[in-house]
PALO-237524 format. One line per 10 residues: number of its first residue (from 0); for each residue z negated, x negated, y of N, C-alpha, C. Coordinates in steps of 0.1 Angstrom, whole numbers. Atoms other than C-alpha are relative to their C-alpha. Layout:
N
NUM	Z X Y Z X Y Z X Y ~ ...
This chain:
364
0	11 -6 0 464 445 291 3 17 1 ~ -1 -19 8 460 485 275 -7 10 15 ~ 4 -6 -13 454 512 303 -14 3 -2 ~ 13 2 -1 419 512 291 -8 -14 2 ~ 4 9 -4 411 479 294 3 -6 14 ~ -4 -4 -17 428 480 330 -10 7 7 ~ 10 -6 -2 407 508 333 -18 -10 4 ~ 17 6 0 374 490 325 -5 -14 7 ~ -2 8 -7 381 463 341 -2 -4 17 ~ 0 -11 -20 389 481 379 -21 -2 1
10	11 -5 3 356 493 369 -19 -7 -1 ~ 17 4 4 332 473 356 -5 -13 11 ~ 0 4 -13 313 446 382 6 -14 1 ~ -12 7 7 337 416 366 10 3 13 ~ -11 -3 -5 366 435 379 3 7 14 ~ 4 -2 -14 348 445 414 0 -11 9 ~ 1 12 -8 342 412 424 9 -10 -1 ~ -8 12 3 370 391 414 -3 -7 10 ~ -1 11 -12 374 378 450 -10 3 7 ~ 14 -3 -9 341 384 461 -5 -21 -2
20	3 12 -2 326 351 474 -14 -1 -8 ~ 12 1 6 292 337 458 -10 5 4 ~ 11 1 -7 258 348 472 -6 -12 7 ~ 2 14 -4 235 324 492 -7 -2 -9 ~ 6 1 10 213 331 465 8 -13 -9 ~ -4 4 11 240 313 443 6 -12 4 ~ -6 11 -9 256 290 463 -9 -13 3 ~ 14 9 -3 226 272 473 -12 -1 -8 ~ 11 -4 12 208 276 437 -4 -19 -1 ~ 2 19 2 205 236 435 -9 -1 13
30	14 4 -14 186 235 471 -9 6 -1 ~ 8 -6 6 168 259 461 -10 -5 -13 ~ 3 7 10 157 245 428 -7 -11 6 ~ 11 11 -11 144 214 454 -10 5 4 ~ 5 -9 -9 127 237 472 -14 4 -7 ~ 9 6 11 110 241 441 -11 -9 -6 ~ 6 12 4 103 210 433 -12 -5 9 ~ 8 4 -9 85 207 464 -17 11 0 ~ 12 -11 2 64 236 467 -11 -2 -7 ~ 6 2 11 52 235 430 -9 -9 -3
40	8 16 1 44 197 432 -10 5 8 ~ 9 -7 -15 25 208 467 -9 9 -7 ~ 11 -9 -3 8 234 450 -6 -2 -13 ~ 10 8 15 -1 217 415 -13 -6 6 ~ 4 7 0 -16 193 434 -14 5 7 ~ 5 -5 -14 -32 213 465 -13 15 -12 ~ 5 -8 7 -48 238 438 3 2 -16 ~ 3 1 13 -52 232 402 -5 10 -3 ~ -1 -14 10 -72 257 391 2 8 0 ~ -7 -11 1 -53 283 400 15 0 -10
50	-6 3 12 -27 273 380 1 0 -21 ~ 5 -3 14 -48 266 354 -5 10 -9 ~ -2 -12 3 -60 295 353 14 13 -1 ~ -10 -8 5 -24 314 351 4 -7 -12 ~ 1 8 9 -19 287 323 -4 12 -11 ~ 12 -5 7 -45 307 303 0 12 -5 ~ 1 -12 1 -30 339 304 11 4 -9 ~ -9 2 5 -15 338 274 -3 12 -15 ~ 0 -9 15 -10 365 242 9 -7 -15 ~ -11 10 6 6 348 210 2 -9 7
60	-7 10 -4 12 320 227 10 4 11 ~ -7 -5 -15 33 339 261 -4 2 4 ~ 8 2 -15 21 331 292 3 14 2 ~ -7 -16 0 22 366 306 3 0 11 ~ -4 3 -12 27 359 345 19 -2 -7 ~ -13 5 4 63 341 326 6 4 -5 ~ -9 -7 8 71 363 302 3 14 16 ~ -3 -7 -7 68 390 328 14 -2 8 ~ -4 4 -9 89 368 353 20 -2 -7 ~ -14 5 11 121 359 322 6 15 4
70	-9 -7 0 124 393 322 4 8 8 ~ -5 0 -19 130 399 362 13 -7 -3 ~ -12 8 -1 154 371 356 9 7 -9 ~ -14 -4 11 176 384 323 4 14 3 ~ 2 -13 7 171 421 320 20 1 12 ~ -8 -7 -13 193 423 357 21 -4 -4 ~ -15 3 5 223 404 341 7 4 -6 ~ -4 -6 16 222 417 308 4 19 9 ~ -9 -14 -2 230 454 327 14 -8 2 ~ -9 2 -7 264 437 342 8 3 -14
80	-12 7 10 274 429 306 9 17 -9 ~ -10 -8 6 297 459 289 2 -3 -14 ~ 2 6 18 296 457 251 12 11 -4 ~ -11 -3 7 324 483 250 8 -8 4 ~ -19 6 -1 345 458 259 3 -10 -13 ~ -5 8 11 341 441 226 15 5 -7 ~ -13 -5 10 368 464 214 13 -1 9 ~ -17 9 -4 397 443 234 -2 -9 -5 ~ -5 14 1 391 411 218 11 1 -6 ~ -8 2 1 414 416 203 13 0 2
90	-11 10 -11 442 413 233 -2 -11 6 ~ 2 15 0 427 380 236 2 -9 -9 ~ 10 5 12 421 364 202 2 -10 2 ~ 0 15 -1 436 331 212 -14 -7 12 ~ 6 2 -11 415 324 241 -17 1 -4 ~ 13 -5 2 384 346 227 -4 -11 -15 ~ -5 12 11 394 318 194 -9 -12 9 ~ 7 15 -14 386 288 220 -10 1 2 ~ 13 -2 -9 358 307 236 -16 -3 -10 ~ 8 1 11 340 308 201 -1 -18 -7
100	2 8 1 346 280 192 -6 -11 7 ~ 8 15 -12 336 254 221 -14 8 -1 ~ 9 0 2 306 274 221 -11 1 -4 ~ 9 0 10 294 278 189 1 -10 -12 ~ -2 8 15 307 254 166 -1 -17 8 ~ -3 12 -11 313 224 195 -12 -5 6 ~ 12 8 -10 288 224 222 -18 2 -3 ~ 16 4 3 252 228 205 0 -11 -4 ~ -2 10 9 263 204 180 3 -17 9 ~ -8 10 -10 281 180 206 -20 -6 12
110	9 9 -5 249 179 228 -14 -2 -11 ~ 10 6 14 223 175 196 7 -20 -3 ~ -4 14 4 248 140 190 -6 -5 15 ~ 0 10 -9 247 132 228 -19 -2 3 ~ 12 6 -5 210 133 230 -8 -5 -8 ~ 1 2 7 203 118 201 7 -15 3 ~ -1 11 -1 223 90 212 -6 -7 17 ~ 0 -3 -11 215 90 247 -15 0 6 ~ 23 3 -2 170 99 248 -5 -6 -13 ~ 7 11 16 164 88 208 2 -15 6
120	-2 18 -1 181 52 220 1 -5 13 ~ -7 9 -12 200 41 248 -10 0 8 ~ 10 -3 -9 172 60 271 -14 -8 -1 ~ 18 -7 2 142 59 251 -13 -16 4 ~ 11 7 -8 125 26 266 -3 5 15 ~ 5 3 -16 125 38 301 -2 15 3 ~ 7 -13 1 112 73 289 -9 3 -9 ~ 8 -1 2 80 84 278 -1 4 -16 ~ 3 -2 16 71 80 238 1 11 -2 ~ 12 -10 5 50 111 235 12 5 -1
130	-7 -15 -2 83 135 249 11 0 -4 ~ -18 -2 8 116 126 232 0 6 -6 ~ -1 -17 9 114 151 207 -3 8 9 ~ 6 -16 -9 99 176 232 25 -1 14 ~ -15 4 -12 134 161 261 15 4 -15 ~ -13 -3 6 157 164 229 0 17 -4 ~ 1 -20 5 148 204 218 3 2 12 ~ -6 -8 -12 152 213 256 17 -5 0 ~ -13 0 -4 184 199 257 11 5 -11 ~ -2 -4 7 190 215 227 2 15 1
140	3 -12 -6 182 247 240 8 7 11 ~ -12 1 -9 203 245 265 14 3 -4 ~ -15 -4 8 233 243 248 5 10 -9 ~ 3 -14 15 225 270 221 1 11 11 ~ -2 -13 -4 229 293 250 15 -1 11 ~ -10 1 -9 255 306 266 0 9 9 ~ 7 -12 -13 261 317 297 0 9 2 ~ 2 -12 -4 257 348 311 9 15 12 ~ -1 -7 -15 256 358 343 11 -8 6 ~ -10 8 -8 273 331 364 11 -1 -4
150	-15 3 6 302 330 341 11 9 10 ~ -10 -11 -12 313 361 367 5 -9 5 ~ -2 2 -8 308 341 393 15 -10 2 ~ -7 13 -3 329 307 385 15 7 -9 ~ -9 -9 10 355 336 366 9 3 13 ~ -7 -5 -19 362 352 407 2 -15 3 ~ -8 14 -9 365 317 418 9 -7 -2 ~ -10 0 1 394 307 399 9 9 -3 ~ -5 -16 3 405 346 395 6 -2 -14 ~ -4 -4 21 402 343 354 3 15 1
160	-1 -17 9 412 377 336 -15 8 5 ~ 13 -5 -2 383 398 348 -3 5 -16 ~ 7 -14 10 385 422 315 -1 -16 -12 ~ 2 2 9 388 393 296 -11 -14 -1 ~ 13 7 -1 354 373 309 -7 6 -5 ~ 10 -10 9 339 407 301 1 -1 -18 ~ -1 -4 21 348 410 264 -4 -20 -5 ~ 9 12 2 338 369 264 -16 2 0 ~ 20 -9 -6 298 381 279 -3 5 -15 ~ 7 -8 4 299 406 262 -1 -6 -21
170	-2 5 13 309 388 224 -9 -9 -1 ~ 5 9 -2 290 359 231 -16 5 3 ~ 10 -1 -3 258 376 238 -2 7 -9 ~ 3 -5 10 261 396 211 -2 -9 -16 ~ 4 14 8 263 366 188 -12 -6 -1 ~ 17 10 -7 231 347 209 -13 15 -11 ~ 8 -11 3 213 381 193 -5 -8 -14 ~ 2 8 16 213 365 156 2 -13 0 ~ -6 13 0 227 330 161 -13 -7 5 ~ 5 13 -11 206 317 187 -13 -8 -11
180	13 8 10 173 310 165 1 -5 -10 ~ -9 4 12 193 302 134 0 -20 3 ~ -9 16 -6 214 273 153 -13 -6 8 ~ 11 6 -7 178 261 175 -3 -5 -16 ~ 7 2 12 163 260 140 5 -8 -6 ~ -8 11 16 191 240 119 -5 -16 9 ~ -2 7 -10 195 219 153 -14 -8 2 ~ 8 10 -7 159 207 160 -1 -8 -17 ~ 6 4 9 152 205 120 14 -17 -3 ~ -8 15 -3 184 177 121 -4 -11 7
190	6 11 -13 167 160 150 -14 -5 -4 ~ 13 -5 10 133 165 124 -10 2 10 ~ 10 -8 -6 120 180 150 -10 14 -4 ~ 11 -18 4 89 209 138 11 8 12 ~ -2 -10 -3 104 237 140 -11 16 -1 ~ 9 -9 3 81 268 148 4 14 4 ~ -6 -9 2 97 293 135 -7 13 5 ~ 9 -13 -7 71 323 144 6 1 13 ~ 3 -8 -23 74 319 185 12 -7 -5 ~ -14 -2 -4 115 309 180 3 15 -2
200	-1 -14 0 115 343 164 -5 7 9 ~ 5 -7 -9 96 355 186 3 2 16 ~ -5 1 -10 108 344 219 14 4 0 ~ -12 -6 -6 141 357 209 -2 14 1 ~ 6 -14 1 123 392 202 -1 2 13 ~ 6 -2 -17 110 389 236 10 -4 6 ~ -10 7 -9 138 371 256 16 7 -9 ~ -16 -2 0 171 380 238 4 21 -4 ~ 2 -15 6 164 417 217 -2 9 12 ~ 4 -11 -8 144 437 236 5 -2 12
210	-5 3 -14 158 426 270 11 9 -3 ~ -15 -3 0 196 434 258 -4 16 -3 ~ -3 -20 5 183 471 242 -8 4 17 ~ 4 -4 -7 163 477 275 13 4 14 ~ -8 1 -6 192 465 300 13 13 -3 ~ -6 -9 4 216 486 281 -6 18 2 ~ 10 -9 1 194 516 280 4 3 22 ~ 1 -4 -11 192 516 320 21 -7 4 ~ -9 7 -1 230 499 321 8 14 -3 ~ 1 -10 1 233 534 306 3 14 7
220	6 -13 -6 215 559 326 8 -2 14 ~ -4 3 -16 231 543 361 18 6 1 ~ -16 -3 -1 266 547 348 2 19 -1 ~ -1 -9 0 255 583 340 1 10 12 ~ 2 -3 -15 249 593 375 12 -5 11 ~ -5 -3 -15 282 577 391 3 -16 1 ~ -1 14 3 299 542 392 -6 -6 15 ~ 4 4 -11 289 544 430 -15 -1 -3 ~ 17 2 8 251 548 416 1 -18 -8 ~ 2 9 7 255 520 392 1 -13 12
230	-3 9 -6 274 495 418 -17 -2 16 ~ 12 5 -8 244 498 443 -12 -5 -5 ~ 16 10 3 217 490 422 5 -8 -5 ~ 0 15 4 236 461 409 -5 -13 8 ~ -2 10 -12 238 448 446 -14 1 7 ~ 20 2 0 197 457 448 -2 -9 -8 ~ 11 6 3 183 443 419 14 -15 -5 ~ -4 7 2 213 416 418 -9 -17 4 ~ 13 11 -5 187 388 439 -9 -2 -7 ~ 14 5 7 158 394 413 1 -11 -10
240	-1 15 11 171 370 389 -3 -10 5 ~ 4 17 -8 174 340 409 -10 -5 6 ~ 20 4 -3 134 344 428 -1 4 -15 ~ 15 3 13 122 354 397 1 -17 -5 ~ 3 18 1 133 314 389 -3 -8 3 ~ 5 11 -10 125 303 415 -10 2 -3 ~ 16 3 3 93 312 411 -4 -2 -11 ~ 3 12 14 92 301 373 0 -12 7 ~ -4 21 0 104 265 385 -16 -2 15 ~ 9 -2 -7 74 271 412 -8 -7 -8
250	12 2 13 48 273 380 7 -11 -4 ~ 0 14 10 66 245 361 -6 -8 2 ~ -4 16 -4 71 220 386 -19 6 2 ~ 7 -2 -2 32 233 393 -12 -10 -11 ~ 11 10 13 20 220 359 9 -18 -6 ~ -13 15 5 49 194 357 2 -13 14 ~ -3 14 -10 49 175 392 -4 -11 1 ~ 7 8 3 24 151 385 6 -12 -5 ~ -4 0 13 42 140 356 15 -9 4 ~ -13 9 -7 76 136 379 4 -8 9
260	9 6 -9 61 123 405 1 -16 -1 ~ 5 14 8 53 92 385 10 -5 -7 ~ -6 4 13 81 89 364 15 10 7 ~ -21 -6 -9 119 100 390 6 1 -15 ~ -14 8 10 141 81 365 0 8 -6 ~ -7 -14 11 136 108 339 9 14 4 ~ -8 -6 -10 151 134 364 16 -8 -3 ~ -23 4 0 191 115 362 0 -10 -15 ~ -3 8 11 182 96 328 7 21 -8 ~ -4 -15 10 179 139 312 15 3 4
270	-15 -6 -5 211 144 334 12 -3 -3 ~ -16 5 4 236 124 319 10 8 -17 ~ -10 -8 9 240 137 283 7 17 7 ~ -2 -11 -7 240 171 305 15 2 12 ~ -13 2 -12 270 162 330 10 -2 -19 ~ -15 2 7 289 146 300 6 17 -9 ~ 0 -10 8 286 178 279 13 12 5 ~ -5 -6 -3 296 196 305 20 -3 4 ~ -14 2 -2 326 182 314 9 -3 -16 ~ -7 8 12 338 173 278 1 15 -9
280	-3 -4 2 336 209 268 8 9 11 ~ -9 -13 -11 355 226 299 14 -11 -7 ~ -13 5 4 382 200 289 8 4 -12 ~ -2 -5 16 381 209 252 4 13 5 ~ -5 -16 -7 386 246 267 13 3 -1 ~ -10 -1 -6 408 242 288 13 -8 -4 ~ -12 3 2 436 222 271 -4 2 -14 ~ -2 -9 17 430 241 236 9 17 4 ~ -6 -12 -5 440 273 256 15 -9 2 ~ -7 6 1 465 251 269 20 -3 -7
290	-4 2 10 479 239 240 6 14 -12 ~ -5 -16 1 480 276 225 6 9 8 ~ -4 -5 -2 498 285 247 -3 17 13 ~ 9 -11 -7 469 312 269 4 -2 15 ~ -4 3 -14 476 318 305 -10 -3 7 ~ 4 7 -9 460 301 332 -11 11 3 ~ 11 -7 -5 437 331 343 -8 -2 -19 ~ 10 3 9 424 333 305 -6 -18 -2 ~ 8 5 4 420 297 299 -7 -4 11 ~ 12 10 -14 396 287 334 -8 15 -6
300	9 -3 -2 373 313 324 -8 -4 -16 ~ 4 7 11 371 303 287 -3 -14 0 ~ 8 15 -1 367 263 299 -11 5 9 ~ 13 7 -5 338 270 319 -11 8 -5 ~ 13 1 2 317 293 301 -5 -6 -15 ~ 0 8 7 322 265 279 -11 -14 2 ~ 10 10 -7 303 244 301 -13 0 7 ~ 15 -7 0 276 264 316 -6 6 -13 ~ 0 -2 5 251 274 307 -10 17 -2 ~ 11 -8 -1 221 304 299 -8 1 8
310	11 12 -5 197 285 315 -11 5 4 ~ 16 -5 0 172 314 321 -7 -1 -10 ~ 2 2 11 171 315 287 -10 -10 -9 ~ 4 12 0 169 285 279 -17 -12 9 ~ 11 10 -9 140 275 303 -9 11 -4 ~ 7 -7 -2 124 309 291 -8 -7 -16 ~ 4 5 12 126 294 252 -8 -12 -2 ~ 7 12 0 115 259 261 -21 5 4 ~ 7 -5 -7 84 276 280 -12 2 -10 ~ 11 -5 12 72 294 248 1 -8 -12
320	-3 10 14 82 272 220 -11 -17 4 ~ 6 5 1 68 241 238 -10 -3 11 ~ 13 -1 -10 45 250 268 6 -5 10 ~ -1 -2 -17 47 246 307 3 -16 1 ~ 2 21 0 38 203 303 11 0 -7 ~ -7 12 10 65 195 281 18 -6 2 ~ -14 9 0 96 174 280 12 17 -1 ~ -10 -7 6 113 210 265 4 6 15 ~ -3 -5 -8 107 225 296 7 -2 13 ~ -8 14 -8 118 195 319 10 0 1
330	-14 7 2 150 191 304 8 13 6 ~ -11 -7 -5 162 226 307 1 5 18 ~ -1 4 -11 152 225 346 6 -9 2 ~ -16 5 -5 173 201 349 14 3 3 ~ -15 -4 -2 201 218 339 1 14 12 ~ 0 -8 -12 192 243 365 6 -11 11 ~ -1 9 -9 191 214 389 14 -4 5 ~ -15 4 4 226 203 383 18 12 -4 ~ -12 -7 1 245 235 373 7 9 13 ~ -12 -5 -5 258 250 404 8 -12 3
340	-11 7 -8 273 218 417 10 -4 -6 ~ -7 1 0 285 209 390 12 6 -6 ~ -13 -12 2 304 239 379 10 6 13 ~ -15 5 -5 320 238 409 10 -10 1 ~ -10 17 -2 332 204 408 13 9 -14 ~ -5 -5 17 347 223 371 15 9 7 ~ -9 -10 -14 363 249 395 10 -3 3 ~ -13 5 -11 383 230 420 9 -7 -10 ~ -7 10 8 395 204 390 12 13 -4 ~ -8 -13 7 408 243 370 13 1 14
350	-7 -8 -13 419 258 405 16 -12 5 ~ -10 16 -10 440 221 417 14 -1 -11 ~ -6 6 8 453 214 383 10 17 -7 ~ -5 -11 5 470 252 377 12 2 0 ~ -19 0 1 507 243 385 3 -13 -14 ~ -4 14 13 501 210 356 -1 12 -9 ~ 9 -11 7 486 240 337 17 7 -7 ~ -8 -7 1 516 260 339 12 -7 -8 ~ -8 10 3 540 233 332 1 4 -15 ~ 0 2 16 529 232 296 8 9 -3
360	-6 -5 3 547 265 291 -7 16 -1 ~ 6 -14 1 525 295 296 4 9 12 ~ -2 -8 -12 527 323 324 -11 -2 3 ~ 17 2 -9 507 322 352 -8 18 5
């Protein structure tokens, strides 16, 4: 690692938090989501008029309360991203190559295939026929959004290289600005799902482009006042993202709760392709890095970013494109529901296999 990259890693949020444990929100996210299911379902049942009124607060098909919550979710995460790390891509060519291959050429297309196999065919008899396309769309949206924030957590739990983690996140986010809409449009088209291009492009601008710009302006403003100011601000706004996500999920389940209670099997069926994708993509990235002779500290974050998703963006896009009550929104929420426990299992696997990995000829 060069002196410049070492300094940036030491100063970055990822670098500072390499050995920090997950906070309560992160560690118990699945429990919070279950609580949101209960609270949202009950609230929708007892106060239907309130949530119908909230649902009507729209401008250009964008729900205003949800739009605000999405920004509160996404912007604090993007403030942590140092796009200056892009200059360090050349330091980790093999690992970055594996990350890009899995995230952009394997992950979205494999999910589209899994959705076609399981949702349109194998599980179709147990799913509501009018929501099949919407479920597939939600799974595609989930897979087309590479992880941004939580990958820092997974990386530090595996002693991953903090500079590499920062670099691959910055590069993925840069690509996502221009590739998310075309990729989603292509896969929805292949799946014979009508693509609402105007809404899709609006979602990209609202939930990727504008938040990235605002977050980076905020980041530069904080850093101009010193690293201590930046760190204090990150500690203060850190919980905002998860809290906004949980409030959004309460709203979502207030609309969807009745359908979920009538068909709880839907949740389990939607989880199947998501689980297969997590283990397939993480294994593929891990093995490719080993075959290329990359260090274990690089292979871990490379594998973990390929397995996890930027589910906040996926939820936002699904709601904007298909609505609160859609199967697409529900499918992305299932991704949130299983993300933490499944990724902790992947973390345990890559940590326990370090000896085997390094016997493949890599340096520790």
